[in-house]
N, C-alpha and C positions, 0 to 999 in steps of 0.2 A: 504493500500500500503504500502511495506516494506521502508525502508530509505536505498539508497545503496550508496557505496564509489567509489571514484576512486581508480584505480590502481597507487600509488604513487613509487613506484620502478622501474625505467627503466628496470632492469635485469629481474624481473616477468616480464613485457611486452613481451620480449624477450620470456622468457620460455614459456608463453601463446602464443604467434604467432607460434613457432616452433611445440608445441602440438597441435592446432589447426591443422596445415598444416598437419601435420601426420593424422588426421583423415580425412580432406578434403580440397580441395582448396577453395571451397564455404565458409566453417567456418572459413578457415583462414582470407579469404577476407572480411566477414562480420566484423570481428573484426578489421581487418586492415582500412578499411574504415570506420567505426564506431569511431576508435581513432585518425583518420585524419581529420574528417569533423566535430565530433560534434552535425551531425544530430541526431534529436530521431528514433527510431526506427519503428516508422510506415512511417515516411517520407523516410529512407534510403529503406523499403522493397518495396516501390511502382515505384522506378526507374529502369528505363529499361538501354541496353547496349547504346540506343544513347542518354541517357541525361548525360553520362558522357564521352563523347567523346573529347568535347573541353576543355578550358581551364578553365571554370565554369560551375559548376551545377548550373542551372537555375530552380526555382521551386518555388511552393507554397506551405507554410508549412501548414499541415493539421491541428494543434492544434490552431495558430493564424491567419490563413488565409492571413498571409500576404508572399509577394513574396521574395525570398531570391535569391542573386547570391553568391555564395560560390566559391572560387579559388580552384581548385585542385591543392595540393601541389607536388613538383618534386618526393619525396618518392611515393606516392599515383599514379600519374599517371604510373609511372614507373610499379606498381602494375596491375593496371586498366588493361595495354596495354597487357601484359602478361596474364592477366587472360580472357580478352574477345579476345584475339586474334581468337578465333574457334566459336565465339557467334555471332548469328544475332542481327542486331539494335533492334529488335523487343522483343528480349530476356529480361526477367526480370532479374535484377542482380544478385539475389539471389533466385535462381530456386529451386523449391520443387522437388522434386524426384516423388512427387503423381502428375500426371495430365500432360497437354501436356507443359501448360506454363504459370504455376501459381507461385506466390512468395512463400518463406517460410510465416510460421505464425509467429506473435508476439511470441505465443507459442513456438513454434519450435527455434527461436530466443534464448528466455530464458533459454531453454532447453540445448543449445547448449553453453552458457556462463555459464551456472550454473555446467555444466560437466567439463568446464576447471577449475573452480573455486574450485569446489570437488578436483581434482587431484591436486591442489597444496595447499589445505588447506585455501583457502579464505573465509572470510564470507562477508554479505553485499554486494555481487555482482548480478547484474540482468541487464535488457536492457538496464538502464541508465547509465549502469558503463561505457561504451565507451565514452559517451556524456561526464560524468565527470572527466574522464580521459583526455581526448581532452582540456577541460578548465582547469584544473588544472597545465597540462605540459606546454600550450600555457601562462597561468598567470606566470608561475615559470620562463620562459624564457625570455616574453617581459615587465612584470611587470606593464600591461596595465589593470586596471580593468573596466574601460570606456569601452574599444576598445571588454572585453568581453562580459560585458552587452548587446553590441550592438548586437555581434552576438549571444548571447543566447537569446536576446527580453527580456531582465529581466529588471524591474521596479526601480532599483535600486544597486548602486555597492555593499551593503551590503547584498542582497538577492544572489547576484552572487557568492561572497565571500563566505557564507554560502552553495550554491550550490555545490563549488568544493571540499569544504571541508576546505578550508583555516581557518575558525574561530577554527574548531576542532585541526589543528596544530597549532597555536597561542595558545590557549587554552594548548594543551598538554605540549607543550615546555614551557611556562611559569610555569606550576605547577612543571614540569621535573627541572626549575632551583632553585627551593621555599623550603623550608625549615625551619623549627621553632627550 
């Protein structure tokens, strides 16, 4: 498995949003949903329209088998309302163009994100990038690693800091200020 990085630059996030929206609304929403929820891709792909109609997403995580309640923030709520306006409650949120009502595959989600990454010359981008981007920016805003640790179901703050790339930022900054 390749190690992926969060997208640290807010301007780059906006450029990727515009690029993906020009490709398709589904691809745009996949990215926006991922960076606003921090859910794993396999949990995102199983969601249906009915699962995102309230104020919270209530689900059981596939990896941990733990139940999760996740607040839908105002930005995502607005985008979901627009995106799902013409969809039925039982439609998958990220429908495949193949088949009647099937979600896209994890492979397709990866290809969508890699295509955007290639467009902007980004490396170390994959399906976990959205989750890490969510974590990185939530931590930068709130400065609460234990909150993020709970959201991600990690066993320690150190694991969470490493996961979102903060330890790499700290090392890079230290080396940048260092010189003999």
